[in-house]
N, C-alpha and C positions, 0 to 999 in steps of 0.2 A: 238466600239459597233454598232450593227445594229440599224437603226433609228426607225423602227416600225415593228410590226408583227401582228399576229392574235391569238385569243384565241378561241378554240373550246371545247365545253362542252357537255357531255352526262349525263343527270340527270334522274335517275330512282328510282325504289323501293329499290334498293340495295345501293344507294349512288350516288356520283359524280365521273365522270372521266373527266379530263381536259388535254388539250394539248396546248402548245404554239408553234408557228412556223412562218416561213417567206415564203411568196409566192415564189414558184420556188425552195425552199430548203426543204419544207416539215416540219414535226414535229421535234422540237429541244429538247423539254423536256415534260414530262408528269407526272401526279400525280393522285392518287385515294383517295377518302374518302368513308368510309363505312357508313356514316350517311346520310340517305335520307332527302330531303328537307321536312320540316313540312307542313302539310295541316291543315288549320283552317277555321274560318268563312268566310274569304276572299279568300279561295282557297289556292293555292300554296303561301307560305309565302315569300315575297321578302326580308324581313329583314333577315330571317334565311338563305336564299339563299346567300345573300351578305356576311353574317358572315362567311360562309364556303368558298365561292369562292374567295373573295378578297385576303385573306392571301395566299391561294394556288396559285393564279395567280402571286402575287408578288414574291414568291419563285421561281416559274417557269421562270419568266422573268429574275431574277438574274442568275439562272442556265444557261439559254440560251443566256445571254448577250444582252437582248433586253432593249432598253431605254424606250419604251412605246408600247402599243397595240393600233393599229389603228382600228382593226375590231374584233368583237366578234360574235360568233354564238353559241346560247344556244339551245340545243335540250332537251326538257323536257317532261317527262311523265305527262299526265294530263293537258297539256297546252291548248288543245282545249276547254275543259269544265271547267277547274279550274284556268285559267291563266290570268284573267282580272287584278288582282293586279300586277302580274309579268310584264305584258305588260305596265302597267301605270308607274311603278317605276323602273324597272331594267335598261332600257337604260340610264336614268339620273344618277342612282347610279354608273353604270359602267363608264360613262363619268367623273363623279366627282372623283371617287376613282382610276381609272386606265387610264384615259385619252382617253378612247375609243370614237371614233367619228362616228362609224357606227355599228349598232347592228341588227342581225337577230335573232328573237325568233321563233323557229320551234317546232311543235309537234314532239314527238319522232317517230311517224309514218312516218313523212317526212324525218327525218335523217336516219331512217331504210331504207326507199325507196331509198334514194340517195346512202347510203352505199351499198345497194344490186345491184342496176341497174345503178346508175349514173343519170345525168340529161337528161334522154331520156324518151319517152312515154312508157307506159306499166302498169303493176300492180305488186304489191308485197304483199305477205302474210308474216306477221310478227307474229311468233308463239313462245311464251315462256310460262310463267304462264298464260297469257291471249292470245287473238288473235284479230288481226285487219287486214283488207285488205285495201290497198290504191292504187289508180290509178290516172294517169294524162295523158292528151294529150298535155301538156305544155301550155294549155289555162286555165285550172282550175284543182282543186283536187276533187276526189270522195273518200269516205271512206265507208266501210261496217263493221259492228260489232264494237268491241272495247268498248262494253257497260259494261264491268266488269263481274265478275264471278257470280253475282246474277241475272243479266238481260241478259247476253249474253256471249261473248268470246267463242262462240260455236266452239268446236274442239281444244281449247287451252289446256295447261297442266292441269289447274284446272278442266276443263270440263272432260278431260280424267280420271284424278284421281278420281273425284267424281263418274263418271260412273263405274269405276272399284271397288270403295268401295261399291257402291250400289249393284253390283253383289256379292261382298263378303258377305254383310249383307243378301242378298237373300238366299245365300247358308247356312248361319248360321241359318236362320229362317226355311229353308226347302221350300221356295217359288220357283216357276218357274223362270227361267232366272238367277239362281245363278251359281257360279263357285267355286268349292272346291279349285282349284289352286289359284284363287284370294283371297279366304278366308285365305289360308295358308300364302300367301304373305303379306296380310294386318296384320295378327297377328305377323308375323316376324318383320314388321316395326313398328307397333303401340302397340303391345300387344293385349290382349283380345279385340275383337271388341265391346263388351258391353261398353267399356270405350271410344269408338270413339267420341260420341257426346261431351263429356267433353274435348276432345283434339281439337275439331274443332270449335264448336259454340262460346265459349268465346274469341277466339283468334282474335286479330286485323289483323293478317297475315294469316287468314284462307285460302285465295286463294293459298298462298305458301304451306301451309300444304297439301291441296288437291293435288296440283301439284307435291308434293314430291312423290306421289304414281304413277304418270304417267310412270316413267321408269319401275316400276314393271309390269304395264299393258303391256308395250311394250315387256318385257322379256317373259311374259306368252304367248303373241301372237306369238313370235318367236318359243316358245316351242309347239305351235299348239293348245293352249286352244281356243275353238271356241267362247266363250263369249268375251275374250280379243280381238280376231281377229275382231269380229263384232264391238266392241267399236272403234277400230282404223279405221275401214272402215267408220263408221258413222262420226268420226272426220274428215276424209279425205273429205267426202261429204260436210260437213260444210265449210271446208277451200276452196274447189273448188267453191262452190256456192257464197261465199263472193268475191272471186277473179273475178268470172264472172260478179258480180254486178258492179265492178269498172273498169274493163278492157276497154280501149278505143275501140270503135266499128270500127274505121278506122285504117289502117296500119297493120304492123306485130303484131301479138298477142304474147307478151312476158310476162311471169309471173316469177318473182323472189321469192325465198323462203329464209327467214332469221329467225334466232332465234334458241335457244337451243333445242326446241322440235323436230326439224328435225334430231337430233341425235338418235332418235328412229329407224331410218333407213328404210329398205325396207318394213317393216311391215306397215309403215305409208305412205311412199313415193310411193309405188307401187299402192295402191288404189287411192292416190291423182292423179297420172298421168292418171289413167283410168277415173276418174270423170272429170278432166280438159279436156280431149279429148272429152268427151260427151258434156260438157257445152261450150267449146271454140274450135271448130274444127280448126285444123291447129296450135294450140298453141305450143309455145316452152317454156318449163320450164327450167330455168337456176339457178345455184347456186349463192349465194350472193358473190359479189366481196369483200365486207367488211361489218363491223358491223355499228351500229348507230354512234359511235364516228368517224369512217372513213367517214361516210356521213356528219357529222358536219364539219370535216376538209375539205372535198371537197367543201361544200358550202362556207366556209371561204376563200378558195383559189380563187374560182370564184368571190365572192363578193369583195375581195381585188383587183382583176384584173379588176373589173367593167363590167363583162359580165355574170351575173347571169341570166340564162334562165328559171329558175323555176317560176311558177306562184305565185304571191302574194295572200295572203288570210288572213283576219283578225285573224282567229282562227288557221290556219295551218302553215302559214309562213308570219310573219310580219317583215318588214325591215324598220328601221328608221335611220336617220342621214345624214351626208354629202354626197351629190352626188346621193342620192337615186332616185330622179326624173329622172336624166339622165340615170341611170341604167335601170329604169323601161321602159323608152322610147326605149332604144336600145335592151332590152331583150324581149319585148312583141312580141310574134310570130304573132299577129294579125295586127301589124302595118307595 
């Protein structure tokens, strides 16, 4: 049996994905849970997190033939703003239950960044139901948006879906700015639009409900509907503006794009490239190398090897455990 390995986790609104592996050999076993970590008065619930993760990790270790896990990397949605209890309790719980002696807790924006670009300077737009842009010069992190569908996430799936449904309701009312094509698409998906408030407002997952309409907006744009085209162009402007806010001023300007929203294709990516060129002359947009779980694995591999070059940050990337001070000294690009 292999002496030690690592655990890499991606925790988001749709549940948990976990991988165990060994440095140099990659992932050996993986599992998925469709139960999201609960959020309560203390933010992300560490007890519920452990209830889900520990049994999953033990099964994966047995499947992979691992005696123990030396390193764990947890990428979690909401960690930056709702992760205080998780940061306080999860490292000790993982040490007690799984023998882990080194833990990295990362915002999902960080794992998305590393999955898309790897540990190098640049900026990443992560666009799914929500939207956030993250950048680093390897001395610190910068983020733009990611404020949720009520206060921000401008250009994300919920934002596009809401804008498309607004245009549908305008057409229903006979107001300017409406789209008969979007109205038809909305009624095909949701039924009579007079029932939309009841399908959106009471739902805890209203952001996902709104985002479910984004592919219809994209399809209408491809078919040439001018209102849908304008919605995607506006979304692209928001994305590029967020990327420009976090992209390092020095060095090559690289922007990675990750997330399911980019599946809308050229109707979104075309105007995004135009706006990026305006905001960041000479920019090079690249596709994502991998997803957030891939990013968590990459961080785990580097952390296990003792050469993690990513900047530490209390909210974005917190590393605790054995040998952390030595890794910090060797990885800090300013020393």
